[in-house]
C-alpha positions as CSV (number, residue, x, y, z in Angstrom):
1,M,60.3,84.9,-4.2
2,D,62.1,88.2,-4.0
3,G,62.8,88.4,-0.4
4,R,60.0,90.9,0.5
5,V,57.5,90.0,3.0
6,K,53.9,89.9,1.6
7,P,51.0,91.5,3.4
8,G,49.3,88.9,5.6
9,H,52.6,86.9,5.9
10,D,54.7,86.5,8.9
11,D,58.1,88.2,8.9
12,K,61.2,86.7,10.6
13,R,59.9,87.6,14.1
14,G,56.6,85.8,13.5
15,T,54.7,89.1,13.4
16,D,51.8,89.5,10.9
17,V,53.0,92.4,8.7
18,A,49.6,93.5,7.7
19,E,48.6,93.7,11.4
20,T,51.6,95.7,12.3
21,A,51.0,98.2,9.5
22,D,47.3,98.4,10.6
23,D,48.4,99.1,14.3
24,A,50.9,101.9,13.1
25,A,48.1,103.4,11.0
26,A,45.7,103.3,14.0
27,D,48.4,104.8,16.3
28,A,49.0,107.7,13.8
29,R,45.1,108.4,13.6
30,R,45.0,108.5,17.5
31,A,48.0,110.8,17.7
32,M,46.4,113.1,15.0
33,L,43.1,113.2,16.7
34,A,44.9,114.1,20.0
35,V,46.7,117.0,18.3
36,R,43.4,118.3,16.9
37,E,41.8,118.2,20.3
38,R,44.8,120.1,21.9
39,I,44.5,122.7,19.2
40,A,40.8,123.1,19.6
41,A,41.3,123.5,23.5
42,L,43.8,126.3,22.8
43,G,40.9,128.9,22.0
44,D,41.0,131.8,19.8
45,D,43.2,133.9,22.1
46,A,46.0,131.5,22.1
47,L,45.7,130.9,18.5
48,D,45.9,134.6,17.8
49,L,48.9,134.9,19.9
50,I,51.0,132.2,18.3
51,L,49.7,132.2,14.8
52,R,47.4,134.8,13.5
53,E,49.1,137.9,15.2
54,A,52.6,136.6,15.4
55,R,55.2,138.8,14.0
56,S,59.0,138.6,13.5
57,M,60.9,141.0,15.8
58,N,63.5,143.1,14.3
59,G,64.3,145.5,17.2
60,F,67.2,145.2,19.5
61,V,68.1,146.5,22.9
62,D,71.6,147.2,24.1
63,R,71.8,144.8,27.0
64,P,73.1,141.2,27.4
65,V,70.9,138.1,27.2
66,G,71.4,135.7,29.9
67,D,72.6,132.1,29.3
68,D,69.3,130.7,30.8
69,Q,67.2,132.9,28.4
70,L,69.2,131.6,25.5
71,R,68.7,128.0,26.4
72,R,65.0,128.5,26.7
73,I,64.8,130.3,23.4
74,H,66.8,127.4,21.8
75,D,64.8,124.8,23.4
76,L,61.6,126.3,21.9
77,M,62.9,126.8,18.4
78,K,65.1,123.8,17.9
79,M,62.1,121.4,17.4
80,G,60.1,123.9,15.2
81,P,58.9,122.8,11.7
82,T,61.4,123.1,8.9
83,S,61.3,122.7,5.2
84,G,61.3,118.9,4.6
85,N,62.5,118.3,8.3
86,C,66.0,119.2,7.3
87,S,66.7,121.5,10.3
88,P,68.6,124.0,8.3
89,A,69.1,126.5,11.0
90,R,72.7,127.2,12.4
91,I,72.7,129.2,15.6
92,L,75.6,131.2,16.9
93,F,75.5,132.9,20.4
94,L,78.1,135.5,20.3
95,R,79.2,137.3,23.5
96,F,82.0,139.6,22.5
97,D,81.9,142.7,20.4
98,E,85.1,141.8,18.6
99,V,83.7,138.4,17.5
100,C,80.5,140.2,16.3
101,R,82.5,142.6,14.3
102,I,84.6,139.9,12.6
103,L,81.4,137.9,11.5
């Protein structure tokens, strides 16, 4: 025997591996259905706002952004989808003109 647990056999904890895999698959299906229901409940106006009509902003205003607002922005974007879940974003919050000029 090669040391791997075969489907339908008990692992070291006495758990049926096939049953555990089936439970995990059922949990994943339930989670996906819940996501689909939440998306359907959003309605066209919300989907337009966050997906269809969303645009990148490239204008700036000459006034400081508060710490609370920066935290809220970071909290929203830090868990966003990334390429291969690799989270490549690196964020710097710069407060001083000298530092901005250097970078």
